[in-house]
MIFIVEX-288745 format. One record per residue (C-alpha): z, x, y. Coordinates in pm, whole numbers, padded with zeros to 5 digits, always signed. Layout:
REM residues N
{up:Z	east:X	north:Y} $
...
END
This chain:
REM residues 292
{up:-02304	east:-02228	north:-02678} $
{up:-01993	east:-02279	north:-02889} $
{up:-01647	east:-02388	north:-02775} $
{up:-01319	east:-02269	north:-02920} $
{up:-01151	east:-02597	north:-02825} $
{up:-00867	east:-02642	north:-02577} $
{up:-00549	east:-02451	north:-02660} $
{up:-00215	east:-02617	north:-02585} $
{up:-00179	east:-02417	north:-02261} $
{up:-00476	east:-02604	north:-02118} $
{up:-00299	east:-02937	north:-02156} $
{up:-00003	east:-02847	north:-01931} $
{up:-00124	east:-02608	north:-01663} $
{up:+00159	east:-02369	north:-01571} $
{up:+00251	east:-02374	north:-01207} $
{up:+00328	east:-02009	north:-01137} $
{up:+00271	east:-01649	north:-01235} $
{up:+00582	east:-01509	north:-01416} $
{up:+00765	east:-01836	north:-01347} $
{up:+00833	east:-01724	north:-00990} $
{up:+00694	east:-01865	north:-00667} $
{up:+00724	east:-01725	north:-00316} $
{up:+00639	east:-01949	north:-00024} $
{up:+00290	east:-01920	north:+00121} $
{up:+00435	east:-01773	north:+00439} $
{up:+00639	east:-01504	north:+00260} $
{up:+00379	east:-01411	north:-00002} $
{up:+00196	east:-01079	north:+00010} $
{up:-00038	east:-01172	north:-00275} $
{up:-00192	east:-01499	north:-00389} $
{up:-00305	east:-01581	north:-00743} $
{up:-00609	east:-01810	north:-00746} $
{up:-00652	east:-01983	north:-01086} $
{up:-01016	east:-02082	north:-01140} $
{up:-01056	east:-02278	north:-01466} $
{up:-01434	east:-02284	north:-01498} $
{up:-01686	east:-02178	north:-01759} $
{up:-01994	east:-02390	north:-01692} $
{up:-02205	east:-02077	north:-01638} $
{up:-02133	east:-01897	north:-01965} $
{up:-02410	east:-01861	north:-02221} $
{up:-02252	east:-01789	north:-02559} $
{up:-01894	east:-01896	north:-02637} $
{up:-01713	east:-02114	north:-02388} $
{up:-01337	east:-02138	north:-02347} $
{up:-01286	east:-01924	north:-02036} $
{up:-01191	east:-02239	north:-01845} $
{up:-00863	east:-02222	north:-02037} $
{up:-00806	east:-01856	north:-01947} $
{up:-00605	east:-01904	north:-01625} $
{up:-00362	east:-02146	north:-01792} $
{up:-00310	east:-01915	north:-02089} $
{up:-00254	east:-01612	north:-01867} $
{up:+00003	east:-01795	north:-01653} $
{up:+00172	east:-01955	north:-01955} $
{up:+00227	east:-01624	north:-02134} $
{up:+00305	east:-01421	north:-01822} $
{up:+00666	east:-01535	north:-01852} $
{up:+00707	east:-01301	north:-02152} $
{up:+00667	east:-00991	north:-01934} $
{up:+00964	east:-00806	north:-01787} $
{up:+00943	east:-00771	north:-01410} $
{up:+01059	east:-00409	north:-01403} $
{up:+00765	east:-00174	north:-01454} $
{up:+00864	east:+00149	north:-01630} $
{up:+00558	east:+00337	north:-01515} $
{up:+00604	east:+00257	north:-01145} $
{up:+00981	east:+00265	north:-01172} $
{up:+01033	east:-00057	north:-00979} $
{up:+01033	east:-00435	north:-00994} $
{up:+00685	east:-00533	north:-00878} $
{up:+00772	east:-00901	north:-00829} $
{up:+01057	east:-00814	north:-00593} $
{up:+00836	east:-00587	north:-00385} $
{up:+00529	east:-00810	north:-00388} $
{up:+00622	east:-01175	north:-00319} $
{up:+00365	east:-01377	north:-00507} $
{up:+00231	east:-01728	north:-00449} $
{up:+00027	east:-01905	north:-00717} $
{up:-00212	east:-02173	north:-00598} $
{up:-00272	east:-02493	north:-00788} $
{up:-00575	east:-02452	north:-01017} $
{up:-00894	east:-02500	north:-00821} $
{up:-01096	east:-02811	north:-00887} $
{up:-01442	east:-02664	north:-00912} $
{up:-01752	east:-02884	north:-00889} $
{up:-01956	east:-02955	north:-01198} $
{up:-02271	east:-02998	north:-00988} $
{up:-02370	east:-02638	north:-01056} $
{up:-02245	east:-02280	north:-01046} $
{up:-02373	east:-02220	north:-00692} $
{up:-02138	east:-02491	north:-00565} $
{up:-01847	east:-02346	north:-00764} $
{up:-01918	east:-01999	north:-00624} $
{up:-01915	east:-02144	north:-00271} $
{up:-01570	east:-02295	north:-00330} $
{up:-01439	east:-01958	north:-00447} $
{up:-01584	east:-01788	north:-00141} $
{up:-01406	east:-02031	north:+00092} $
{up:-01075	east:-02005	north:-00093} $
{up:-01073	east:-01624	north:-00102} $
{up:-01166	east:-01617	north:+00266} $
{up:-00869	east:-01842	north:+00341} $
{up:-00633	east:-01603	north:+00161} $
{up:-00777	east:-01303	north:+00343} $
{up:-00750	east:-01476	north:+00680} $
{up:-00379	east:-01521	north:+00608} $
{up:-00359	east:-01143	north:+00552} $
{up:-00270	east:-01175	north:+00185} $
{up:-00407	east:-01000	north:-00124} $
{up:-00628	east:-01232	north:-00334} $
{up:-00613	east:-01209	north:-00714} $
{up:-00869	east:-01440	north:-00873} $
{up:-00802	east:-01539	north:-01235} $
{up:-01089	east:-01693	north:-01429} $
{up:-01276	east:-01843	north:-01563} $
{up:-01627	east:-01714	north:-01615} $
{up:-01756	east:-01413	north:-01428} $
{up:-02010	east:-01604	north:-01220} $
{up:-01728	east:-01688	north:-00978} $
{up:-01682	east:-01324	north:-00880} $
{up:-01995	east:-01346	north:-00665} $
{up:-01817	east:-01581	north:-00426} $
{up:-01504	east:-01370	north:-00410} $
{up:-01700	east:-01053	north:-00337} $
{up:-01895	east:-01223	north:-00059} $
{up:-01571	east:-01331	north:+00108} $
{up:-01415	east:-00986	north:+00080} $
{up:-01733	east:-00810	north:+00197} $
{up:-01735	east:-01029	north:+00509} $
{up:-01383	east:-00907	north:+00587} $
{up:-01408	east:-00542	north:+00481} $
{up:-01705	east:-00326	north:+00576} $
{up:-01830	east:-00054	north:+00340} $
{up:-01677	east:-00228	north:+00039} $
{up:-01724	east:-00083	north:-00310} $
{up:-01714	east:-00311	north:-00613} $
{up:-01564	east:-00142	north:-00919} $
{up:-01689	east:-00339	north:-01217} $
{up:-01513	east:-00301	north:-01555} $
{up:-01714	east:-00483	north:-01821} $
{up:-01896	east:-00449	north:-02150} $
{up:-02212	east:-00585	north:-01988} $
{up:-02423	east:-00490	north:-01689} $
{up:-02437	east:-00845	north:-01543} $
{up:-02729	east:-00735	north:-01324} $
{up:-02994	east:-00991	north:-01411} $
{up:-03152	east:-01156	north:-01110} $
{up:-03164	east:-01492	north:-01285} $
{up:-03038	east:-01621	north:-01618} $
{up:-03103	east:-01958	north:-01779} $
{up:-03279	east:-02074	north:-01461} $
{up:-02983	east:-01994	north:-01236} $
{up:-02911	east:-01707	north:-00998} $
{up:-02537	east:-01768	north:-01049} $
{up:-02424	east:-01683	north:-01400} $
{up:-02189	east:-01446	north:-01576} $
{up:-02506	east:-01245	north:-01644} $
{up:-02606	east:-01222	north:-01274} $
{up:-02272	east:-01183	north:-01096} $
{up:-02301	east:-00808	north:-01033} $
{up:-02654	east:-00847	north:-00895} $
{up:-02508	east:-01089	north:-00638} $
{up:-02214	east:-00854	north:-00575} $
{up:-02449	east:-00561	north:-00517} $
{up:-02654	east:-00767	north:-00273} $
{up:-02336	east:-00844	north:-00077} $
{up:-02205	east:-00487	north:-00064} $
{up:-02474	east:-00233	north:-00153} $
{up:-02214	east:-00032	north:-00339} $
{up:-02131	east:-00086	north:-00706} $
{up:-01966	east:+00134	north:-00970} $
{up:-01981	east:+00020	north:-01333} $
{up:-01733	east:+00126	north:-01601} $
{up:-01715	east:+00050	north:-01974} $
{up:-02073	east:-00076	north:-02000} $
{up:-02213	east:-00078	north:-02354} $
{up:-02444	east:-00379	north:-02378} $
{up:-02734	east:-00396	north:-02134} $
{up:-03103	east:-00476	north:-02146} $
{up:-03397	east:-00276	north:-02012} $
{up:-03449	east:-00465	north:-01685} $
{up:-03089	east:-00399	north:-01584} $
{up:-03113	east:-00030	north:-01667} $
{up:-03419	east:-00007	north:-01443} $
{up:-03224	east:-00177	north:-01162} $
{up:-02932	east:+00062	north:-01207} $
{up:-03164	east:+00361	north:-01192} $
{up:-03370	east:+00231	north:-00900} $
{up:-03060	east:+00173	north:-00688} $
{up:-02873	east:+00478	north:-00818} $
{up:-02577	east:+00272	north:-00931} $
{up:-02314	east:+00495	north:-01096} $
{up:-02267	east:+00379	north:-01455} $
{up:-01992	east:+00518	north:-01677} $
{up:-02068	east:+00386	north:-02023} $
{up:-01796	east:+00341	north:-02283} $
{up:-01611	east:+00524	north:-02422} $
{up:-01620	east:+00774	north:-02135} $
{up:-01374	east:+00720	north:-01848} $
{up:-01396	east:+01031	north:-01626} $
{up:-01138	east:+00908	north:-01379} $
{up:-01200	east:+01150	north:-01092} $
{up:-01579	east:+01110	north:-01108} $
{up:-01544	east:+00733	north:-01105} $
{up:-01312	east:+00738	north:-00805} $
{up:-01537	east:+00984	north:-00622} $
{up:-01818	east:+00727	north:-00650} $
{up:-01606	east:+00469	north:-00462} $
{up:-01567	east:+00425	north:-00089} $
{up:-01228	east:+00387	north:+00079} $
{up:-01201	east:+00010	north:+00015} $
{up:-01251	east:-00129	north:-00334} $
{up:-01280	east:-00472	north:-00493} $
{up:-01185	east:-00445	north:-00862} $
{up:-01341	east:-00694	north:-01102} $
{up:-01235	east:-00688	north:-01466} $
{up:-01416	east:-00880	north:-01736} $
{up:-01168	east:-00861	north:-02023} $
{up:-01449	east:-00777	north:-02264} $
{up:-01433	east:-00425	north:-02119} $
{up:-01149	east:-00381	north:-02370} $
{up:-01224	east:-00319	north:-02734} $
{up:-01220	east:-00643	north:-02936} $
{up:-00942	east:-00498	north:-03151} $
{up:-00704	east:-00558	north:-02859} $
{up:-00902	east:-00826	north:-02672} $
{up:-01075	east:-01064	north:-02913} $
{up:-01021	east:-01359	north:-02678} $
{up:-01341	east:-01348	north:-02479} $
{up:-01675	east:-01519	north:-02495} $
{up:-01900	east:-01217	north:-02555} $
{up:-01703	east:-00940	north:-02730} $
{up:-01873	east:-00605	north:-02785} $
{up:-01739	east:-00334	north:-03019} $
{up:-01662	east:+00013	north:-02890} $
{up:-01467	east:-00092	north:-02582} $
{up:-01199	east:+00074	north:-02376} $
{up:-00831	east:+00097	north:-02462} $
{up:-00535	east:-00023	north:-02259} $
{up:-00445	east:+00321	north:-02128} $
{up:-00808	east:+00397	north:-02038} $
{up:-00811	east:+00102	north:-01800} $
{up:-00466	east:+00125	north:-01646} $
{up:-00501	east:+00502	north:-01607} $
{up:-00815	east:+00447	north:-01402} $
{up:-00660	east:+00170	north:-01193} $
{up:-00345	east:+00373	north:-01132} $
{up:-00547	east:+00668	north:-01002} $
{up:-00766	east:+00437	north:-00795} $
{up:-00464	east:+00279	north:-00628} $
{up:-00332	east:+00621	north:-00530} $
{up:-00647	east:+00740	north:-00356} $
{up:-00831	east:+00425	north:-00248} $
{up:-00733	east:+00091	north:-00098} $
{up:-00774	east:-00194	north:-00346} $
{up:-00831	east:-00492	north:-00116} $
{up:-00885	east:-00768	north:-00376} $
{up:-00926	east:-00809	north:-00750} $
{up:-01008	east:-01048	north:-01028} $
{up:-00952	east:-01076	north:-01403} $
{up:-01217	east:-01288	north:-01571} $
{up:-01353	east:-01423	north:-01900} $
{up:-01026	east:-01465	north:-02093} $
{up:-01108	east:-01732	north:-02353} $
{up:-00777	east:-01786	north:-02533} $
{up:-00754	east:-01823	north:-02908} $
{up:-00505	east:-02095	north:-03010} $
{up:-00198	east:-01941	north:-03172} $
{up:-00276	east:-01584	north:-03060} $
{up:-00073	east:-01487	north:-02753} $
{up:-00137	east:-01110	north:-02748} $
{up:-00468	east:-01119	north:-02551} $
{up:-00316	east:-01355	north:-02295} $
{up:-00018	east:-01123	north:-02250} $
{up:-00252	east:-00825	north:-02211} $
{up:-00441	east:-01002	north:-01933} $
{up:-00118	east:-01109	north:-01763} $
{up:+00028	east:-00759	north:-01778} $
{up:-00296	east:-00618	north:-01640} $
{up:-00274	east:-00864	north:-01349} $
{up:+00087	east:-00762	north:-01281} $
{up:+00008	east:-00392	north:-01287} $
{up:-00298	east:-00448	north:-01069} $
{up:-00070	east:-00591	north:-00801} $
{up:+00153	east:-00286	north:-00827} $
{up:-00135	east:-00040	north:-00803} $
{up:-00294	east:-00226	north:-00512} $
{up:+00010	east:-00301	north:-00299} $
{up:+00267	east:-00035	north:-00391} $
{up:+00058	east:+00279	north:-00355} $
{up:+00237	east:+00614	north:-00357} $
END
């Protein structure tokens, strides 16, 4: 495993998303920064992703041309302090995420997890599935992430969707283009809808989802030409408008109850991928909470 090294953003962790902070009581959505990458297998650096996303989010205008409104004004947002996740093992880190997401849901707020490696999604999905019956996980990723175990652990960025499927029984995968034979057999055996890149048939994807959806985005779903800042890039990925077009349509016809954006591994001196991830997070809040 190689490490890019800590970018400057990791030294001074930004406090808030977009430089704005609503009180916990007033907030409708809560950003949960999870700086952790102990369960990655190739290139580390995702532990710096939350700081980079928050740091560069201040460059984004609050008014969204597409939605025709100021998302931040309509969705008061509270950013938590970065979670201190245990180094004892990924299972313990996943358990912390599960408890924290459950706390946000109990307060009747929308949780947006920002990672950090994808192993943490398993905890978030378990918390959301305990709150919302008949939950569908929409998984945007270059990889299947359906291994039962990887590197002697059942909690890894390569196993997170296996754990998510076990918690919900309903999974839809989009943008997949790097998967091994065992995972294909699992997809086929459980009839998991898989929409491999570059195809994004929006209405078919949405039809495969139930009424309540957890959206998990590994940023390597994007083509490396626009998202090189990730641990396991794969050529032939989706474009910006492919992804936001799908999420926009999903928000109109389904209820997005929680989301995450994972695996941003910032490249020192290159802000564009961080801004992409931050803008995606902002638009996700709009699609989830300002449905039309």
